[in-house]
N, C-alpha and C positions, 0 to 999 in steps of 0.2 A: 496418586498413581505413580508408580515407579517401575521401570523396566531395565533389564540388563541387555545391552546390545553388544555385538562383537564388531570390532573394526577389522576390515580385511587388509590384505597386504598392499592395497593401493590407497589405504586411508579412508575407505568408504564404510558407512554403517547403514544398516537397513532399519528404518523405523517400523515398529510393529504395526500391522493393519489396524488394530484398535486405536492407536495413537493417530494414524493418518485420518481415520474416519472422524475421530473426535475433534481434530484440528482442521478438518476439511482440506487436507493436503492431497493434491492430485498430481499426476504426471505433469511436469512443467511448472508447478507452483514454485514461487520464490519464497525462501525463508531467510531470516537473518539469524546467524548464530552469534550470540553475544557471550563473550567470556567475561565472567565477573571477577572481581578482585580476590575472591576466596577460592579461585581455581575451579569454579563450577561453570556450567554453560546453560544458557537460556535460548530457546528457539522461539522466534517471533515470526508468525506467518504474515508476510508482507501483503499478500493479496487481500486479506481481511483488513489490515491496517489502511491500505489504499482505499478500500470501500468506505470505511468509517470516516476517514479524512475527507473524502469526496462528498459524502453526505453532509458533514458539518459545514464544509465550504459552501455547498449549494444552499443550505439553509441560511447561513449568515449573509451571503451575497446575492440572494434571490432578488432579481430586478435591479441590481446595482449597476450604475452607469457613471463613468467618470466624466462629469459634465464639462469640466474645464480642460480636458485633454484635447490636444490639437487633432488627433485622429478621430475622436468622437465628434468634434465639430465638423470635420470634413465629411465624415460618414453621414451625419445629419443633413448637411448641405446637399450631398449627392442624392440622398433619398428624397429630399423635398423638391429636387429639380432646380435649385438655385445656383447651378454651376455654370 
């Protein structure tokens, strides 16, 4: 899918509604505009990237606890009432 957009006098461009819907871009969404070496540009929707990374992080570190970390030991001690 390709679209021609116009850049206004302040350097802004309007993404067509179909593109915004397809990429789930809403008011306030953050996107990364990546300029490639061949002078083209790529838009990466950061909201989606954040959700994907968060999901992977949660899956990989589910139930993880740093046993030997001083803060973990102190927290465990406080919760057990041995302070």
